[in-house]
Residue, then its C-alpha position, 0 to 999 in steps of 0.5 A: m090162753l091160760f095163765f097159771n094162777l099159783h104163785n104166791a109171793e110179795a112183789p119186788t120193789a122197784v129198787s131191786r127190779a132196777f139193779f136186777f141186770s143179768v141175773s138168776f140161773c135157777y133150775s126147774l124140771g131140769m132146766q134153768f131159767h135167765k132173766t136179763i134187763l136189757k139196756n133199754g129196760l125191757r125185761l128178757i126171760v130165757v128157759p132152755m129146754k135142751e130136749s124141746p123140739t119147739v121153740t116159743a117167742m112171747v111178748l107180754v106187756e102191761a096193758g089191759s082193760k084195767y088201763e082203760t077209760k070208759k070211753i075207749s073200752g075194749i082198745s087193748h084187746f082191739l090194739e092186739h087185733m090190729c097188730f096182725k094187720g100189717t107192719l112197715k116190713r110186712p104191709k098186709a095181714i096175709d103177709i104175716v099169716k103166710e109166713l107163719d103158716g109157711i113154717g108150720a108155726q102156731y101164733n095167737a095173741f090174748t088180752s086181759q084185765e092187766m096184760t096183752g101178750y103176742y106169741a109164736k111157736s114153731d120148729k126150733k130151727h125156725f126161732d130167727k123167723i118167729l122172733d123177727v114176726v113177733s118183734d115186727i108186729y109189737l113194735h112196727s104195726t101200722l095200725p091201717k085205717a081201712e083194716m081198722e074199720k073192717e075189724k070193728g065188725v068182727i070184734v062185735e061179732e066176737i062179742k056177740m059170740y061170747e054173749d051167746l055162750p052162757p058158760r063163758h058169759i057168766h063170768d062177764v056178768l059176775m065181774a059186773l056185779l063184783y065191780g059194777e062201773e070200774p074198770a075191772g067190771w068191764d067186759v075186756a073186749g069193750t062194748p059194741e058201741t065203744v068198739k064202732a067209735m074208736t079212731r086210730a088216733d085213740m089206738s095209736g095214743y093208747r100204744k104210745k102211753h103203754y107199749v113201752s120197754g119198761a112195761t114189757t117182757v119177752v119170754v123164749a123157751g125152747a132149744v135155745d142158748p141164752k146168750d144168743v137169745e140175748e143178742k138177737v132180742s136186744r137187736a129185735f127190740e133196740a129201737m123199742p120206746s121207753g118213755k113213761k108208762y101210765g098206770k091203771t084205775g085201782v079197785k075199790e071194793k064195797q059191799d055190805k050184804p050179799e048181792i045177786a044179778i040176773e041176766f034174763k035169757k031164753t035158755d033151758q038151762v040156768h047158768l050161774a056164778l057164785g063169787i065171793r070176794t077174797f084177796d089179791l095175788y100177793h096175799e100170803d094165803r093164796s096157796v091156802m085158798r088154791v087148796l080150798s077151792s080144789v077140794l071144793g070144785g077141782g077135778m072129778s073127786s071134788r066135793l062139788f062134782q061128787k055132790m052135784r053130779d054124782e049124787l043129785g044128777i043136777c048139772y053137766y059142769v061144775g067147778a071152782s076156782h080162785e081167781t086173783f089179780t093185782d088188787h083184788g080177787f074172789l073165789e068163783i064156783t060155776a054150774g049150769v042147771p035146770a031152771k026148775r032146780l036151780t033152788e035145789a042147786l044153790s042150797a047144795i052149792l052153799e052147803e058145801v061152802r059152809r062145810f068148810k066153817k063147819q069141820p076141818v077138811s080130812a087129812e085124806d082129802l088134804a093129801r089127795v088135792k095137794e098131789y092133784l094140784a102138783g101133777n096137774m102142774y107139772l103135766g101142764l108145763e111140758s110144752s115151750d109155750s106152757l113154760a113161756d107162759f108160766y115164767g111170763y106171767q109171774e113177771i109181768m105181774r111183778k112177781p118173783l120168779l118161782r120155780p114150780e117146785e117152790i110153788i108146790a112147796k107152798i101148797k104142801k105146807v097148807t094145813s086143814a087149820d089153815i084152810s078153816r082159818v081163811a074159810g072163817t075169815y072170807l067165806i062170809d055173807v058180806n063177801l057173797n054174790l050171785a050171777l045168773i043168766g037164764p029165764l029168771a025175773n024173780k030174786k026174792e026166793l034166791e035172796k032167802l037162800l043167799h047166805l053162809 
């Protein structure tokens, strides 16, 4: 599931959240969103879409790999799987999927470092059904022991599958390099060893600590009436526990020189991820870094695409993005290049990064990238599930709910001077990290190149 990481605002205080009952009638894309905090502390966001033929019901909870200990690494993801294995009302997994398939619904779940989500999307006439199923799997999953033992094998194979996909796995190698033995550096799915050792008691205990009303947001987007949705969600989640929510381990960043990590693998390409430490998702310069990363590697007109693919013919994929979390962030550049041309590729990438510190971004490039970001945002928000994700992400990360046009307004305000300032502050040697997957062993040649 893609999360929209374009928001830039301070998180509301606990006091302001506590008194934010039945609030907000804000308009975006010709639609209004309604936010309500129910009596049990559950947060509800409704996004009416009068012309939409579909409706999405999504439940998000503040529980992910950063809430885990090393012993139970991967439990958030494992629990996400197990919620589909049977409930009191629907005892078997087949009972759940048959019901959803029977109405032509799309449904899934996802886990990240800081959240887990469950959702279903269907024809608008089936809203009651998908709300019932999604709330049921979230609240009443029985976590059957026999199914848990079988699912261990499934998850171990999932881990191996992603390890066999270097363009995806390179991100995990970079995270381990950046954050080491901190939870932020662990694979969200855990390891084969932690998965195999997990017990039903571990999972039940973890769910009690984190799946509570104050840490949960329900989002409904589509052709619905907000008052009707509020009544139905209140009933569906009436019995939800509202106990204490346990916190997560914060990131401690420490680096004094450029670092390199190599995972040896017999591949035809070398897959690389260059990571440059920046700041968290609440930082005031987030919009600036969003524009910078798009100038660098967003779209086929970006500097990296033009340099690496059109000029050098050195890769098929290359891109840049700014990844942010509640207490850390980094600019990530990824590419797959021929092993024999690795030094040439890395030199070219680093030169494009240095360019931000050497010369201002032109007015023409700045205008193009701003329109690129605005257009992509609006195109990405045309469906009920994308809008549910858009507002749900902001809320679960404890950010004020910004409309798309408010986010775009922040992007429009970014100047060339802003980009130069941010580049000078963060694009420096001490923040630089390089992760590689491929038939490599020697770091020395690469270490000579790794500077900004």
